[in-house]
N, CA, C and O of each residue as an XYZ file, in Angstrom:
564
protein
N      -9.119     -3.885     20.765
C      -7.721     -3.602     20.473
C      -7.471     -3.846     18.976
O      -7.945     -4.827     18.403
N      -6.730     -2.946     18.378
C      -6.389     -3.068     16.966
C      -5.301     -4.124     16.797
O      -4.337     -4.166     17.562
N      -5.467     -4.969     15.792
C      -4.481     -6.029     15.572
C      -3.337     -5.547     14.684
O      -3.450     -4.543     13.980
N      -2.246     -6.282     14.739
C      -1.082     -5.998     13.909
C      -1.461     -6.036     12.432
O      -1.004     -5.199     11.653
N      -2.278     -6.986     12.049
C      -2.711     -7.121     10.658
C      -3.515     -5.904     10.220
O      -3.344     -5.418      9.102
N      -4.389     -5.407     11.090
C      -5.178     -4.218     10.756
C      -4.290     -2.988     10.601
O      -4.504     -2.171      9.706
N      -3.300     -2.860     11.470
C      -2.391     -1.718     11.390
C      -1.546     -1.770     10.118
O      -1.359     -0.757      9.443
N      -1.038     -2.960      9.799
C      -0.277     -3.105      8.550
C      -1.175     -2.820      7.342
O      -0.732     -2.213      6.367
N      -2.415     -3.249      7.406
C      -3.364     -2.983      6.327
C      -3.609     -1.495      6.133
O      -3.741     -1.021      5.005
N      -3.666     -0.772      7.227
C      -3.855      0.680      7.150
C      -2.636      1.350      6.513
O      -2.779      2.266      5.703
N      -1.443      0.891      6.879
C      -0.223      1.432      6.271
C      -0.170      1.103      4.784
O       0.172      1.961      3.970
N      -0.503     -0.126      4.430
C      -0.479     -0.536      3.030
C      -1.493      0.265      2.210
O      -1.210      0.639      1.072
N      -2.657      0.527      2.775
C      -3.662      1.341      2.081
C      -3.117      2.748      1.819
O      -3.376      3.328      0.764
N      -2.371      3.291      2.765
C      -1.783      4.623      2.566
C      -0.708      4.589      1.483
O      -0.604      5.522      0.687
N       0.084      3.532      1.445
C       1.094      3.414      0.393
C       0.433      3.293     -0.984
O       0.929      3.850     -1.964
N      -0.675      2.573     -1.055
C      -1.416      2.455     -2.317
C      -1.963      3.823     -2.741
O      -1.937      4.166     -3.923
N      -2.457      4.603     -1.770
C      -2.953      5.946     -2.065
C      -1.833      6.804     -2.641
O      -2.032      7.537     -3.610
N      -0.655      6.703     -2.033
C       0.504      7.453     -2.520
C       0.838      7.078     -3.963
O       1.099      7.950     -4.792
N       0.829      5.789     -4.255
C       1.170      5.330     -5.611
C       0.156      5.849     -6.631
O       0.516      6.149     -7.769
N      -1.114      5.954     -6.223
C      -2.123      6.509     -7.132
C      -1.936      8.018     -7.309
O      -2.119      8.544     -8.407
N      -1.574      8.705     -6.233
C      -1.417     10.165     -6.271
C      -0.176     10.597     -7.041
O      -0.161     11.651     -7.677
N       0.867      9.769     -6.975
C       2.132     10.090     -7.653
C       2.484      8.887     -8.540
O       3.200      7.985     -8.104
N       1.990      8.872     -9.769
C       2.186      7.705    -10.643
C       3.652      7.392    -10.952
O       3.974      6.265    -11.327
N       4.539      8.372    -10.799
C       5.959      8.140    -11.078
C       6.655      7.331     -9.980
O       7.815      6.944    -10.128
N       5.948      7.080     -8.888
C       6.529      6.250     -7.824
C       6.699      4.822     -8.328
O       5.789      4.242     -8.919
N       7.874      4.275     -8.083
C       8.128      2.879     -8.428
C       8.065      1.998     -7.193
O       8.100      0.772     -7.291
N       7.972      2.622     -6.047
C       7.843      1.867     -4.817
C       7.807      2.772     -3.613
O       8.288      3.904     -3.649
N       7.233      2.262     -2.552
C       7.239      2.958     -1.276
C       7.221      1.918     -0.168
O       6.715      0.807     -0.326
N       7.788      2.318      0.943
C       7.820      1.405      2.080
C       7.888      2.180      3.377
O       8.259      3.353      3.418
N       7.519      1.488      4.423
C       7.656      2.012      5.779
C       8.576      1.051      6.507
O       8.381     -0.164      6.483
N       9.581      1.619      7.153
C      10.541      0.819      7.918
C      10.680      1.428      9.307
O      10.337      2.587      9.537
N      11.185      0.624     10.212
C      11.498      1.162     11.532
C      12.803      1.936     11.425
O      13.575      1.728     10.488
N      13.052      2.818     12.368
C      14.313      3.553     12.358
C      15.486      2.636     12.685
O      16.643      3.047     12.603
N      15.187      1.392     13.057
C      16.221      0.371     13.242
C      16.535     -0.351     11.938
O      17.449     -1.174     11.892
N      15.791     -0.053     10.882
C      16.050     -0.645      9.582
C      15.245     -1.884      9.257
O      15.534     -2.565      8.273
N      14.245     -2.192     10.059
C      13.410     -3.365      9.792
C      12.207     -2.969      8.953
O      11.532     -1.982      9.245
N      11.943     -3.741      7.913
C      10.809     -3.480      7.037
C       9.511     -3.702      7.804
O       9.343     -4.719      8.477
N       8.598     -2.743      7.698
C       7.284     -2.877      8.320
C       6.257     -3.277      7.260
O       5.514     -4.242      7.441
N       6.220     -2.525      6.147
C       5.290     -2.824      5.053
C       5.821     -2.158      3.783
O       6.510     -1.140      3.847
N       5.494     -2.743      2.629
C       5.965     -2.146      1.381
C       4.967     -2.318      0.253
O       4.133     -3.223      0.264
N       5.073     -1.437     -0.709
C       4.371     -1.523     -1.980
C       5.428     -1.166     -3.022
O       5.485     -0.034     -3.502
N       6.249     -2.128     -3.356
C       7.378     -1.867     -4.252
C       7.545     -3.032     -5.210
O       7.176     -4.169     -4.918
N       8.110     -2.715     -6.355
C       8.409     -3.713     -7.372
C       9.915     -3.694     -7.614
O      10.557     -2.669     -7.387
N      10.456     -4.740     -8.044
C      11.836     -4.840     -8.554
C      12.900     -4.195     -7.676
O      13.873     -3.646     -8.196
N      12.740     -4.248     -6.386
C      13.762     -3.728     -5.484
C      13.800     -4.631     -4.248
O      12.772     -5.164     -3.829
N      14.961     -4.792     -3.684
C      15.093     -5.592     -2.468
C      14.716     -4.682     -1.294
O      15.547     -3.929     -0.786
N      13.467     -4.766     -0.881
C      12.937     -3.813      0.091
C      13.618     -3.915      1.458
O      13.758     -2.908      2.152
N      14.034     -5.100      1.844
C      14.719     -5.226      3.141
C      16.033     -4.449      3.133
O      16.390     -3.807      4.121
N      16.746     -4.512      2.016
C      17.995     -3.759      1.890
C      17.759     -2.262      1.887
O      18.498     -1.507      2.518
N      16.727     -1.837      1.174
C      16.384     -0.412      1.133
C      15.987      0.064      2.529
O      16.379      1.154      2.946
N      15.217     -0.739      3.249
C      14.793     -0.367      4.603
C      16.002     -0.165      5.513
O      16.070      0.820      6.249
N      16.938     -1.083      5.465
C      18.130     -0.984      6.312
C      18.975      0.230      5.938
O      19.429      0.967      6.813
N      19.184      0.440      4.646
C      19.985      1.586      4.202
C      19.290      2.910      4.496
O      19.950      3.889      4.843
N      17.971      2.951      4.363
C      17.226      4.180      4.657
C      17.369      4.556      6.126
O      17.544      5.728      6.459
N      17.294      3.565      6.994
C      17.456      3.848      8.427
C      18.852      4.384      8.718
O      19.012      5.321      9.499
N      19.851      3.794      8.095
C      21.227      4.268      8.287
C      21.384      5.694      7.763
O      21.994      6.537      8.421
N      20.836      5.961      6.581
C      20.916      7.295      5.987
C      20.195      8.320      6.861
O      20.680      9.433      7.064
N      19.059      7.933      7.363
C      18.288      8.818      8.236
C      19.076      9.153      9.492
O      19.116     10.309      9.913
N      19.702      8.150     10.090
C      20.500      8.376     11.296
C      21.656      9.325     11.048
O      21.897     10.238     11.838
N      22.373      9.113      9.953
C      23.496      9.989      9.606
C      22.990     11.406      9.331
O      23.592     12.384      9.775
N      21.890     11.507      8.603
C      21.337     12.822      8.266
C      20.905     13.583      9.519
O      21.102     14.794      9.610
N      20.320     12.877     10.477
C      19.937     13.515     11.735
C      21.163     14.049     12.463
O      21.135     15.152     13.008
N      22.224     13.279     12.471
C      23.459     13.716     13.150
C      24.068     14.919     12.448
O      24.570     15.827     13.111
N      24.035     14.946     11.122
C      24.546     16.103     10.382
C      23.726     17.343     10.731
O      24.285     18.407     10.995
N      22.404     17.206     10.731
C      21.540     18.339     11.070
C      21.820     18.827     12.490
O      21.884     20.032     12.732
N      21.987     17.900     13.421
C      22.308     18.267     14.807
C      23.644     18.990     14.882
O      23.769     20.004     15.569
N      24.646     18.467     14.173
C      25.979     19.068     14.178
C      25.968     20.474     13.589
O      26.760     21.328     13.989
N      25.079     20.706     12.649
C      24.968     22.025     12.021
C      24.126     22.982     12.860
O      23.941     24.143     12.497
N      23.620     22.483     13.981
C      22.805     23.321     14.856
C      21.365     23.456     14.409
O      20.664     24.370     14.843
N      20.913     22.557     13.545
C      19.532     22.590     13.068
C      18.694     21.647     13.915
O      19.174     20.607     14.365
N      17.467     22.010     14.121
C      16.578     21.199     14.952
C      15.499     20.545     14.099
O      15.284     20.920     12.946
N      14.832     19.573     14.679
C      13.666     18.929     14.076
C      13.915     18.429     12.651
O      13.251     18.849     11.704
N      14.886     17.526     12.524
C      15.171     16.896     11.234
C      13.887     16.310     10.662
O      13.056     15.788     11.405
N      13.718     16.396      9.316
C      12.487     15.940      8.698
C      12.664     14.960      7.544
O      11.978     13.940      7.492
N      13.580     15.257      6.615
C      13.599     14.448      5.397
C      14.945     14.512      4.695
O      15.774     15.384      4.956
N      15.131     13.541      3.782
C      16.322     13.463      2.939
C      15.848     13.163      1.521
O      14.960     12.334      1.318
N      16.445     13.842      0.541
C      16.155     13.550     -0.857
C      17.468     13.229     -1.553
O      18.424     14.002     -1.496
N      17.497     12.077     -2.210
C      18.659     11.686     -3.012
C      18.187     11.670     -4.461
O      17.248     10.958     -4.814
N      18.850     12.463     -5.288
C      18.512     12.502     -6.710
C      19.684     11.970     -7.515
O      20.841     12.283     -7.236
N      19.369     11.159     -8.517
C      20.395     10.607     -9.402
C      19.836     10.610    -10.818
O      18.681     10.980    -11.030
N      20.637     10.204    -11.774
C      20.150     10.170    -13.148
C      19.010      9.160    -13.311
O      18.183      9.295    -14.213
N      18.968      8.160    -12.448
C      17.929      7.140    -12.537
C      16.651      7.474    -11.813
O      15.633      6.816    -12.026
N      16.676      8.484    -10.959
C      15.464      8.831    -10.225
C      15.759      9.427     -8.870
O      16.841      9.965     -8.633
N      14.784      9.327     -7.982
C      14.860      9.942     -6.666
C      14.523      8.926     -5.587
O      13.702      8.030     -5.785
N      15.169      9.084     -4.457
C      14.809      8.351     -3.241
C      14.561      9.416     -2.187
O      15.447     10.211     -1.876
N      13.359      9.429     -1.645
C      13.010     10.399     -0.614
C      12.685      9.644      0.669
O      11.940      8.665      0.659
N      13.254     10.115      1.766
C      13.042      9.474      3.062
C      12.541     10.524      4.050
O      13.093     11.620      4.144
N      11.497     10.174      4.776
C      10.847     11.096      5.690
C      10.728     10.460      7.063
O      10.282      9.319      7.188
N      11.121     11.187      8.080
C      10.922     10.724      9.443
C       9.421     10.736      9.697
O       8.760     11.752      9.484
N       8.889      9.621     10.146
C       7.441      9.486     10.349
C       7.169      9.132     11.797
O       7.121      7.958     12.164
N       6.995     10.135     12.598
C       6.726      9.907     14.008
C       7.966      9.463     14.740
O       9.092      9.751     14.335
N       7.740      8.770     15.809
C       8.825      8.330     16.662
C       9.104      6.859     16.377
O       8.489      5.974     16.972
N      10.045      6.604     15.453
C      10.416      5.217     15.235
C      10.179      4.670     13.844
O      10.379      3.476     13.619
N       9.755      5.509     12.892
C       9.508      4.993     11.547
C      10.025      5.960     10.491
O      10.195      7.155     10.731
N      10.265      5.402      9.323
C      10.691      6.186      8.168
C       9.852      5.768      6.970
O       9.640      4.580      6.725
N       9.376      6.770      6.224
C       8.653      6.547      4.982
C       9.651      6.736      3.856
O      10.309      7.773      3.776
N       9.770      5.738      2.981
C      10.725      5.789      1.876
C       9.951      5.725      0.562
O       9.130      4.832      0.348
N      10.232      6.691     -0.314
C       9.591      6.732     -1.628
C      10.655      6.625     -2.707
O      11.675      7.313     -2.658
N      10.413      5.762     -3.677
C      11.295      5.578     -4.815
C      10.548      6.084     -6.047
O       9.420      5.668     -6.310
N      11.185      6.984     -6.799
C      10.494      7.580     -7.942
C      11.429      7.660     -9.136
O      12.649      7.736     -8.987
N      10.837      7.642    -10.319
C      11.597      7.794    -11.547
C      12.130      9.213    -11.688
O      11.701     10.123    -10.980
N      13.065      9.387    -12.605
C      13.703     10.687    -12.814
C      12.714     11.755    -13.258
O      12.941     12.943    -13.026
N      11.612     11.345    -13.896
C      10.630     12.303    -14.397
C       9.657     12.784    -13.323
O       8.801     13.622    -13.610
N       9.763     12.284    -12.112
C       8.833     12.633    -11.037
C       8.917     14.113    -10.678
O       9.994     14.709    -10.675
N       7.782     14.678    -10.382
C       7.697     16.046     -9.890
C       8.008     15.995     -8.396
O       7.189     15.529     -7.604
N       9.185     16.471     -8.016
C       9.644     16.352     -6.626
C       8.763     17.153     -5.677
O       8.533     16.722     -4.547
N       8.269     18.295     -6.104
C       7.375     19.094     -5.253
C       6.107     18.304     -4.945
O       5.638     18.298     -3.807
N       5.552     17.640     -5.954
C       4.346     16.815     -5.756
C       4.663     15.635     -4.830
O       3.863     15.280     -3.965
N       5.830     15.040     -5.025
C       6.277     13.925     -4.200
C       6.319     14.349     -2.723
O       5.791     13.653     -1.855
N       6.950     15.493     -2.454
C       7.024     16.005     -1.081
C       5.639     16.303     -0.518
O       5.340     15.970      0.628
N       4.807     16.927     -1.326
C       3.461     17.292     -0.872
C       2.673     16.059     -0.436
O       2.095     16.036      0.651
N       2.653     15.053     -1.274
C       1.899     13.837     -0.960
C       2.529     13.072      0.205
O       1.824     12.516      1.046
N       3.861     13.051      0.245
C       4.542     12.342      1.334
C       4.218     12.975      2.678
O       4.009     12.271      3.666
N       4.178     14.275      2.717
C       3.898     14.958      3.986
C       2.491     14.655      4.473
O       2.251     14.610      5.679
N       1.565     14.449      3.561
C       0.224     14.013      3.967
C       0.286     12.617      4.574
O      -0.376     12.326      5.571
N       1.091     11.761      3.956
C       1.193     10.374      4.411
C       1.909     10.246      5.748
O       1.625      9.330      6.520
N       2.823     11.146      6.024
C       3.563     11.087      7.283
C       2.610     11.119      8.472
O       2.829     10.421      9.463
N       1.557     11.923      8.380
C       0.588     12.004      9.477
C      -0.069     10.639      9.712
O      -0.247     10.218     10.855
N      -0.423      9.963      8.633
C      -1.057      8.643      8.751
C      -0.060      7.631      9.315
O      -0.376      6.903     10.257
N       1.134      7.586      8.744
C       2.149      6.624      9.194
C       2.495      6.873     10.662
O       2.605      5.926     11.441
N       2.665      8.122     11.040
C       2.998      8.457     12.431
C       1.919      7.962     13.389
O       2.222      7.383     14.432
N       0.651      8.196     13.025
C      -0.457      7.775     13.882
C      -0.507      6.258     14.010
O      -0.681      5.729     15.108
N      -0.356      5.561     12.893
C      -0.435      4.097     12.923
C       0.725      3.516     13.721
O       0.530      2.597     14.516
N       1.924      4.040     13.516
C       3.093      3.540     14.248
C       2.935      3.809     15.746
O       3.305      2.966     16.563
N       2.393      4.970     16.116
C       2.163      5.274     17.531
C       1.123      4.320     18.121
O       1.271      3.854     19.251
N       0.075      4.032     17.353
C      -0.949      3.084     17.800
C      -0.351      1.698     17.973
O      -0.660      1.000     18.939
N       0.510      1.298     17.033
C       1.142     -0.022     17.123
C       2.020     -0.111     18.364
O       2.040     -1.142     19.037
N       2.744      0.959     18.671
C       3.596      0.959     19.866
C       2.746      0.850     21.120
O       3.102      0.133     22.055
N       1.630      1.554     21.144
C       0.732      1.494     22.291
C       0.132      0.103     22.414
O       0.072     -0.456     23.509
N      -0.314     -0.459     21.292
C      -0.891     -1.799     21.291
C       0.126     -2.815     21.790
O      -0.207     -3.703     22.575
N       1.375     -2.680     21.329
C       2.425     -3.596     21.746
C       2.675     -3.476     23.245
O       2.802     -4.485     23.938
N       2.745     -2.254     23.742
C       3.029     -2.083     25.170
C       1.877     -2.603     26.023
O       2.101     -3.095     27.130
N       0.652     -2.501     25.523
C      -0.493     -3.023     26.269
C      -0.494     -4.546     26.280
O      -1.030     -5.159     27.203
N       0.104     -5.163     25.259
C       0.123     -6.617     25.156
C       1.222     -7.249     26.008
O       1.216     -8.460     26.229
N       2.165     -6.437     26.487
C       3.235     -6.977     27.313
C       2.668     -7.466     28.642
O       1.770     -6.837     29.202
N       3.180     -8.567     29.141
C       2.672     -9.040     30.430
C       3.094     -8.080     31.549
O       4.122     -7.406     31.471
N       2.274     -8.048     32.567
C       2.592     -7.225     33.734
C       3.857     -7.745     34.394
O       4.059     -8.957     34.469
N       4.716     -6.850     34.876
C       5.921     -7.313     35.571
C       5.527     -8.044     36.855
O       4.524     -7.723     37.493
N       6.329     -9.016     37.207
C       6.062     -9.793     38.424
C       6.187     -8.892     39.650
O       7.106     -8.079     39.743
N       5.280     -9.040     40.561
C       5.310     -8.276     41.816
C       5.866     -9.190     42.902
O       5.336    -10.277     43.134
N       6.906     -8.763     43.549
C       7.535     -9.607     44.560
C       7.031     -9.280     45.920
O       7.454     -9.895     46.899
C-alpha cells in the first residue's frame, strides 16, 4: 500500500517539475476542493489562505459554468498587473493552483498545467482509494 508520505512526495515532485518547466512561476500548490492545503511549492505567500480562496473560486466558477449551460468545468485564470493565478480542477476533489509573474507566457502555463493535472488526478484518486482501504470494516450486527 502506498503511504501518505509517498503520495505527497509524488505531488511535490510534480510541482517541482512545473517550476522548472515554467520559470516565471512563483508558486504552486495542490488543495482539496474543500480548501485544505495538500502540498505546496511556494514562496512568500500564505498557502493555506490561497488554498481556501482557490477552492471557493473554483466552486463559484463551476456554478457560473453550470448556470450558463456549459459542461465539464476545467479552469480559471485571474490576470492582474502583478501576475496571474491559474486554477485547474484536478480529478475528483483537488485543485491545482499556479501563481505566476506578469511576464509569464500564459499559453505555456496552461500547457504545462494540463500535463500536471493528469499526475495530480491520479495521485489524489490513489490517496482516496488508500484512505478508503484503511477505514475499519463496519461492525456486523
